[in-house]
C-alpha positions as CSV (number, residue, x, y, z in Angstrom):
1,M,108.3,128.4,90.4
2,G,106.7,125.0,91.6
3,E,108.7,122.4,93.8
4,L,108.2,119.9,91.0
5,D,108.8,122.0,87.9
6,G,110.4,120.0,85.4
7,R,109.6,116.5,86.7
8,V,107.4,114.2,84.8
9,A,104.7,111.8,86.6
10,I,102.7,109.1,85.3
11,V,99.5,108.5,87.2
12,T,97.5,105.3,86.3
13,G,93.7,105.3,86.6
14,S,93.8,109.1,86.7
15,S,90.4,110.1,84.8
16,S,88.6,110.4,88.2
17,G,88.7,109.6,91.9
18,I,92.2,109.3,93.6
19,G,94.2,109.3,90.4
20,E,92.7,112.4,89.1
21,A,93.1,114.1,92.4
22,T,96.7,113.0,92.4
23,A,97.3,114.3,88.9
24,R,95.9,117.7,89.9
25,R,97.9,117.9,93.0
26,L,101.3,117.0,91.1
27,A,100.4,119.4,88.2
28,A,99.7,122.3,90.8
29,L,103.2,121.8,92.1
30,G,104.7,122.2,88.7
31,C,104.9,118.5,87.5
32,R,104.0,117.5,84.0
33,V,101.5,114.6,83.9
34,V,100.7,111.6,82.0
35,V,97.1,110.9,82.5
36,N,95.8,107.3,81.8
37,S,92.6,105.1,82.0
38,A,91.7,102.0,80.4
39,T,88.3,103.0,79.2
40,S,87.2,106.5,80.2
41,V,88.9,108.3,77.3
42,E,86.8,111.4,77.2
43,A,87.1,112.0,81.0
44,G,90.9,111.4,80.8
45,E,91.5,113.7,77.9
46,A,89.4,116.3,79.8
47,V,91.4,115.8,83.1
48,A,94.7,116.1,80.9
49,E,93.5,119.3,79.1
50,S,92.4,120.9,82.3
51,L,95.8,120.7,84.1
52,P,97.9,123.7,84.4
53,T,101.1,122.1,83.3
54,E,101.8,120.4,80.1
55,A,100.0,117.0,80.2
56,V,99.2,114.1,77.9
57,Y,96.3,111.3,78.0
58,V,97.2,107.9,77.3
59,Q,94.7,105.2,77.1
60,A,96.0,101.9,78.1
61,D,94.9,98.9,80.2
62,I,97.8,98.0,82.3
63,S,96.7,94.3,82.7
64,D,98.0,94.2,79.0
65,Q,101.9,94.2,79.2
66,A,102.2,95.8,75.8
67,Q,99.8,98.5,76.7
68,G,101.6,99.2,79.8
69,Q,104.9,99.7,78.1
70,A,103.3,101.9,75.7
71,I,102.5,104.3,78.7
72,V,106.2,104.5,79.4
73,G,107.1,104.9,75.7
74,R,104.5,107.5,75.2
75,T,105.9,109.4,78.1
76,L,109.5,109.3,77.0
77,E,108.5,110.5,73.5
78,R,106.6,113.4,74.8
79,F,108.6,114.6,77.7
80,G,112.1,112.6,77.4
81,R,112.1,111.7,81.1
82,L,110.3,110.2,84.0
83,D,110.6,110.9,87.6
84,I,107.4,109.6,89.2
85,L,105.2,106.5,88.7
86,V,102.0,106.4,90.6
87,N,100.4,103.0,90.4
88,N,96.7,103.9,91.0
89,A,95.0,101.7,88.5
90,G,93.2,99.0,90.0
91,W,90.2,96.6,89.5
92,T,87.7,94.8,91.9
93,R,84.2,93.3,92.3
94,L,82.2,93.2,95.5
95,V,82.2,89.7,96.9
96,D,81.2,88.5,100.4
97,H,84.2,87.0,102.0
98,A,82.2,84.1,103.5
99,D,80.9,83.1,100.0
100,L,83.9,81.4,98.7
101,D,82.0,79.9,95.6
102,A,81.0,83.5,94.6
103,L,84.7,84.5,94.1
104,T,85.0,82.9,90.6
105,D,88.2,82.2,89.0
106,E,87.1,84.9,86.5
107,I,87.2,87.5,89.3
108,F,90.1,86.3,91.0
109,R,92.0,86.2,87.8
110,R,91.0,89.6,86.6
111,T,91.8,91.2,90.2
112,F,95.3,89.9,90.0
113,E,95.8,90.7,86.2
114,V,95.1,94.4,86.9
115,N,96.3,95.0,90.4
116,V,99.4,92.8,90.6
117,F,100.6,91.8,87.2
118,G,99.8,95.1,85.5
119,T,101.3,97.1,88.3
120,W,104.4,94.8,88.3
121,W,104.9,95.1,84.6
122,L,104.5,98.9,84.3
123,T,106.9,99.4,87.3
124,R,109.5,97.0,85.6
125,A,109.3,98.8,82.4
126,A,109.6,102.3,84.1
127,M,112.4,101.4,86.5
128,P,115.5,101.9,83.9
129,F,114.1,105.4,83.3
130,L,113.3,106.3,86.7
131,R,116.9,105.5,87.8
132,Q,118.0,108.3,85.5
133,S,116.0,110.8,87.5
134,P,117.7,112.9,90.2
135,D,114.7,112.0,92.6
136,P,112.8,108.9,91.3
137,N,109.8,107.6,93.2
138,V,107.2,105.0,92.8
139,V,104.1,105.4,94.8
140,M,101.7,102.4,95.0
141,I,98.0,103.2,95.9
142,T,97.0,100.0,97.7
143,S,94.4,99.7,100.5
144,V,93.9,99.0,104.3
145,A,92.6,95.7,102.8
146,G,96.3,94.9,102.3
147,V,97.1,95.0,106.0
148,R,93.7,93.8,107.6
149,P,91.1,91.2,106.6
150,V,88.7,93.5,105.0
151,G,88.0,94.9,101.5
152,S,85.7,94.2,98.6
153,S,86.6,90.7,98.3
154,I,89.3,88.2,99.4
155,A,91.0,88.6,96.1
156,Y,91.2,92.2,96.3
157,A,92.7,92.0,99.9
158,M,95.2,89.5,98.7
159,S,96.2,91.6,95.6
160,K,96.7,94.7,97.9
161,A,98.7,93.0,100.3
162,A,101.1,91.5,97.5
163,L,101.5,95.2,96.5
164,N,102.3,96.1,100.1
165,H,105.0,93.7,100.2
166,L,106.2,94.5,96.5
167,V,106.7,98.0,97.8
168,A,109.3,96.4,100.7
169,L,111.0,94.3,98.0
170,L,111.4,97.0,95.4
171,A,112.7,99.7,97.8
172,K,115.4,97.3,99.2
173,S,116.5,96.3,95.8
174,C,115.9,99.3,93.6
175,G,117.4,101.9,95.6
176,P,118.0,105.1,95.1
177,V,114.6,104.9,93.5
178,R,112.2,105.3,96.4
179,V,109.1,103.2,96.6
180,N,106.3,103.5,99.0
181,A,102.7,103.0,99.1
182,V,99.6,105.0,100.4
183,A,97.0,102.6,101.7
184,P,93.6,104.4,101.7
185,G,90.6,103.2,103.9
186,L,87.0,103.6,102.4
187,V,87.2,106.7,99.8
188,E,84.4,109.0,98.5
189,T,84.6,108.4,94.6
190,R,82.5,107.6,91.7
191,L,83.1,103.9,92.4
192,T,81.8,103.9,95.9
193,A,78.9,106.4,95.5
194,D,76.5,103.4,95.6
195,M,77.7,102.5,99.2
196,P,75.9,104.9,101.3
197,E,75.6,102.2,104.1
198,Q,79.4,101.7,104.2
199,H,80.2,105.5,104.3
200,A,77.5,106.0,107.0
201,A,79.1,103.3,109.1
202,T,82.6,104.7,108.6
203,A,81.3,108.2,109.6
204,A,79.7,106.7,112.7
205,A,82.8,104.6,113.9
206,V,86.0,106.2,112.8
207,P,87.7,108.7,114.9
208,L,87.7,111.5,112.3
209,H,83.8,110.8,111.6
210,R,83.9,110.6,107.7
211,S,85.2,108.6,104.9
212,A,88.3,109.9,103.0
213,R,87.9,112.3,100.2
214,P,90.5,111.8,97.1
215,D,92.3,115.0,98.1
216,D,93.3,113.2,101.3
217,I,94.9,110.5,99.5
218,A,96.5,112.9,96.9
219,E,98.0,114.8,99.8
220,A,99.4,111.6,101.4
221,V,101.2,110.9,98.1
222,I,102.7,114.3,97.9
223,G,104.0,113.9,101.5
224,V,105.8,110.8,100.5
225,L,107.4,112.3,97.5
226,R,108.5,115.2,99.7
227,N,110.5,113.3,102.2
228,S,113.6,112.1,100.6
229,Y,114.4,109.6,103.3
230,V,111.3,107.4,103.3
231,T,111.3,104.3,101.3
232,G,109.7,100.8,101.7
233,Q,106.9,102.2,103.7
234,V,103.0,101.7,103.6
235,I,101.3,104.9,104.7
236,V,97.8,104.2,105.9
237,V,95.3,106.7,105.3
238,D,92.1,105.6,106.9
239,G,90.8,108.2,109.4
240,G,91.7,106.0,112.2
241,S,89.4,103.0,111.1
242,S,92.1,100.6,111.9
243,L,92.1,101.7,115.5
244,V,88.4,100.6,115.9
245,W,87.7,97.8,113.5
């Protein structure tokens, strides 16, 4: 018997990286999982098919409100319940913070459409069904860029800061649904594979001498889910980078 047997989780952006690792960790504990991505359909289907528990893949871009609502609809149609929502889907573009003109309105808008509006719409759509769970949870995957002046762009950092504050607001207003965030530092994923200098600098500077791995973040998600008296918190998982930078 797994400790999450019978539970159902949506993990957005889970065709690779942090989302995939989280989906796999949840399934290993018995949870049924809805895998999602906006574009990587083949990879998302492969993740869902490989999980040890019942799973389904739903293609949807959460920045489209109707598509986000469809994720919830498909979840209820397939499983009849929803216990856990992991808001992992996000978007960014690397823009030097000092180059204000390079942060175009298009980049700024897209960053907020996915990271803030999409997450808000999906969470709002899921909340009535989460309230019916005996142990309902929302976990936002945010970033250390939401608590410190770092990150791939000013827009990205702003969007993650908005989510961190949304965590506190929802935790206060929507109890007993527990709402928390896991805020990673630099993580070794497909999206950061072309950043060897940043990974090397992290390994040289942070106390734990490496970048995070997706499993590190997934384990933090599980830790938040396991502690039934934690809500409204932002759990930083950065190997100690905030101690030195």
